[in-house]
C-alpha positions as CSV (number, residue, x, y, z in Angstrom):
1,M,-0.1,-0.1,0.1
2,S,1.1,3.6,-0.4
3,S,2.6,5.7,2.3
4,A,-0.4,8.1,1.8
5,F,-3.0,5.3,2.7
6,D,-0.9,3.9,5.5
7,S,-0.8,7.7,6.8
8,I,-4.6,8.1,6.4
9,K,-5.2,4.8,8.0
10,Q,-3.1,5.7,11.0
11,G,-4.8,8.9,11.6
12,L,-8.2,7.0,11.3
13,N,-7.2,4.5,13.8
14,E,-6.0,7.4,16.0
15,A,-9.4,9.1,15.8
16,V,-11.2,6.0,16.6
17,A,-9.2,5.1,19.8
18,H,-9.6,9.0,21.0
19,A,-13.5,8.6,20.3
20,R,-13.5,5.1,22.3
21,S,-11.6,7.0,25.1
22,K,-13.6,10.1,25.2
23,G,-14.9,10.7,28.9
24,Q,-12.0,8.9,30.4
25,C,-9.0,10.6,31.8
26,P,-5.8,10.1,33.7
27,A,-6.2,9.6,37.3
28,G,-6.2,12.9,39.3
29,V,-7.6,14.7,36.3
30,R,-10.8,16.7,36.5
31,V,-12.8,17.6,33.6
32,V,-14.5,20.7,33.5
33,Q,-17.6,21.4,31.1
34,P,-18.0,25.2,30.7
35,Q,-21.5,26.4,31.1
36,P,-23.6,27.6,28.1
37,V,-23.4,31.5,27.8
38,D,-26.0,33.4,26.4
39,V,-24.0,35.9,24.4
40,S,-26.7,38.3,23.4
41,Q,-27.7,38.8,27.0
42,L,-24.0,39.0,28.0
43,R,-23.5,41.6,25.4
44,A,-26.5,43.5,26.5
45,R,-25.4,43.7,30.2
46,L,-22.0,45.0,29.3
47,Q,-24.0,47.6,27.2
48,L,-21.9,47.0,24.2
49,S,-22.7,46.9,20.4
50,Q,-21.7,43.7,18.5
51,E,-18.6,45.9,17.1
52,Q,-17.6,46.8,20.6
53,F,-17.9,43.4,22.2
54,A,-16.2,41.6,19.3
55,A,-13.2,44.2,19.1
56,R,-12.9,44.5,23.0
57,F,-12.7,40.6,23.6
58,G,-11.1,39.4,20.2
59,F,-13.9,37.7,18.5
60,S,-15.2,38.4,14.7
61,V,-18.2,40.2,14.5
62,A,-19.3,37.8,12.0
63,T,-18.7,34.7,14.7
64,L,-20.4,36.7,17.2
65,R,-23.5,37.2,15.0
66,H,-24.0,33.6,14.5
67,W,-23.8,32.8,18.1
68,E,-26.5,35.5,18.9
69,R,-28.8,34.4,15.9
70,G,-28.1,30.8,17.1
71,D,-26.6,29.5,13.9
72,R,-23.8,28.1,16.0
73,S,-22.8,28.0,19.6
74,P,-19.3,28.8,21.3
75,S,-17.4,25.9,22.3
76,G,-13.6,25.2,23.2
77,A,-11.6,28.0,24.2
78,S,-14.2,30.5,23.0
79,L,-16.6,29.2,25.6
80,V,-14.3,29.1,28.3
81,L,-13.5,32.9,27.4
82,L,-17.1,33.8,27.2
83,N,-17.8,32.1,30.9
84,V,-14.7,34.3,32.3
85,I,-16.0,37.3,30.7
86,D,-19.3,36.8,32.0
87,R,-18.3,36.3,35.6
88,N,-15.5,38.8,35.4
89,P,-14.8,41.1,32.4
90,K,-12.7,43.3,34.2
91,A,-10.3,40.2,34.6
92,V,-10.1,39.8,30.9
93,L,-9.7,43.4,30.0
94,D,-6.8,43.6,32.6
95,A,-5.2,40.4,31.0
96,L,-5.4,41.8,27.7
97,R,-3.8,45.1,28.3
C-alpha cells in the first residue's frame, strides 16, 4: 500500500481510539465542562454593541452574530473565555492590556 494510505489509516485509527476513550481521563484529572453562555444577553448586560464586544474581547463580528442568532454555539476556548467574561469581564480586560 502507499504511504499516503498508511498515513490516512493511522490517522483514522488514532481518531477511533480517541473517540473510544472520550470521557475517560487520567487519574487525578478533573474534566470541567464550561456552562453555556447567552452571548446576546451578556453583551447587552455589558452595554456594548456587537462591534464593540467583538473588538474588545477578540471575536470576529461575524462569529458573534452567528452565536447571537443561534446558527452556531461557542465551544472550546471561546466558550471558556465567554464564561470568564460573564463572571469577571474586568479580569479579561486587565489580562489583555
